[in-house]
C-alpha positions in Angstrom: 14.0 1.2 -5.0 17.1 -0.8 -5.1 15.5 -4.1 -4.7 12.4 -3.5 -7.1 14.4 -4.8 -10.0 15.6 -7.8 -8.3 12.3 -8.5 -7.0 10.7 -8.8 -10.5 7.3 -7.7 -9.3 4.0 -7.9 -10.7 1.7 -5.3 -9.3 -2.0 -4.4 -9.7 -2.6 -0.9 -9.1 -6.2 0.7 -8.5 -6.0 4.5 -8.9 -9.9 4.5 -8.0 -10.5 7.3 -10.5 -9.0 9.9 -8.4 -6.4 12.2 -8.6 -3.6 9.6 -8.4 -4.6 8.5 -11.7 -3.1 11.8 -13.0 0.5 10.8 -11.9 0.6 7.3 -10.8 0.9 5.8 -14.4 3.9 8.0 -15.1 5.4 7.3 -11.6 4.9 3.6 -11.9 6.5 3.5 -15.4 9.7 4.6 -13.9 10.1 1.6 -11.4 11.3 -1.9 -13.0 8.1 -3.9 -12.3 5.2 -5.5 -14.3 2.5 -2.9 -13.4 -1.1 -3.3 -14.3 -3.1 -0.2 -13.6 -7.2 0.0 -13.3 -9.5 3.0 -12.9 -6.5 5.1 -14.2 -8.5 7.7 -15.6 -9.9 10.9 -13.6 -13.7 10.2 -12.8 -15.0 13.5 -12.1 -18.5 12.2 -11.5 -17.5 10.3 -8.4 -15.0 12.6 -6.7 -15.3 10.8 -3.2 -15.1 7.0 -2.1 -18.4 5.5 -0.5 -17.9 2.3 1.8 -19.9 0.5 -1.3 -17.5 1.7 -3.8 -14.5 0.6 -1.8 -15.7 -2.7 -0.9 -16.7 -3.4 -4.5 -13.2 -2.0 -5.8 -11.3 -4.0 -3.5 -13.4 -7.2 -4.3 -12.5 -6.4 -8.0 -9.1 -5.7 -7.0 -8.3 -9.1 -5.2 -9.9 -11.0 -8.1 -7.6 -9.1 -10.8 -4.3 -9.8 -8.4 -5.5 -13.8 -8.0 -6.1 -14.1 -11.9 -3.1 -12.1 -12.9 -0.7 -14.1 -10.3 0.5 -10.8 -9.2 2.6 -10.4 -6.3 0.2 -7.9 -4.5 -2.4 -5.3 -5.3 -2.6 -1.7 -3.9 -5.8 0.4 -4.0 -5.3 4.4 -3.6 -8.3 6.4 -2.3 -9.8 9.1 -5.1 -7.7 11.5 -3.1 -4.6 9.7 -3.4 -4.1 10.0 0.4 -4.9 6.4 1.6 -3.9 2.9 0.4 -5.4 -0.5 1.0 -3.2 -3.7 0.1 -4.0 -7.1 -1.3 -1.9 -9.9 -1.1 -0.9 -12.4 -4.0 -3.9 -14.5 -3.4 -6.4 -11.5 -3.4 -6.8 -11.2 0.2 -7.1 -7.9 1.8 -4.2 -6.9 4.1 -5.2 -5.2 7.4 -4.3 -1.8 7.9 -1.9 -2.7 11.0 0.1 -5.5 8.8 0.3 -3.0 5.7 1.9 -0.4 8.0 4.5 -3.3 8.9 5.2 -3.8 5.4 5.6 -0.2 4.6 8.1 0.2 7.8 10.0 -3.0 6.3 10.6 -1.1 3.0 11.4 2.1 4.8 14.0 0.1 7.0 15.4 -1.6 3.9 16.0 1.5 1.8 17.4 3.8 4.7 19.0 1.0 6.8 16.7 1.8 9.9 15.8 4.7 11.6 12.9 6.1 14.1 9.5 6.5 13.0 7.0 8.4 15.1 3.8 6.7 15.7 0.5 8.4 16.6 -2.0 5.8 17.6 -5.5 5.7 16.3 -6.9 3.6 19.3 -7.9 5.6 22.5 -6.1 5.3 25.5 -3.0 4.2 23.7 0.2 6.6 24.0 1.7 8.0 21.2 5.3 6.2 20.7 8.4 6.2 18.6 9.0 3.1 16.5 12.7 2.1 16.1 12.5 0.3 12.9 15.1 -2.3 11.2 14.7 -4.9 8.6 14.2 -7.5 11.3 11.6 -5.5 13.3 9.0 -5.9 10.6 9.5 -9.5 10.0 7.9 -10.6 13.5 5.7 -9.0 15.8 6.5 -5.0 16.2 8.7 -4.0 18.8 7.6 -0.7 20.5 9.7 1.8 22.4 7.8 4.2 24.9 9.7 7.2 23.6 
């Protein structure tokens, strides 16, 4: 995470009361960023996500990001398998754009590479993306390999 210190990031992280709350605060203390965590205690009464809870939590995360003037927010699902991003204005980032953001980070740290991509859309072929830092700053370029 070589660029984190130089970026002087302020991030809001919602652990959603799930298993991520057991490890994320300790992990996040290792990076040089100003991190505000919410729902960072294990909520055994609500171990799964519902659409209503997710919507409510994302709205709250957006409000926190905007009021704290954070660079972005991230919400982990209760199991810690999925994330959703909120930009600095508090607006939800769609999943495809979030994928490009993550790929951009991977490319910046590893000086590029290939990433296998399984399409969630019916009829799309599975492909491999060649990732460079410039790939993610514009529309995605796809190879057919």
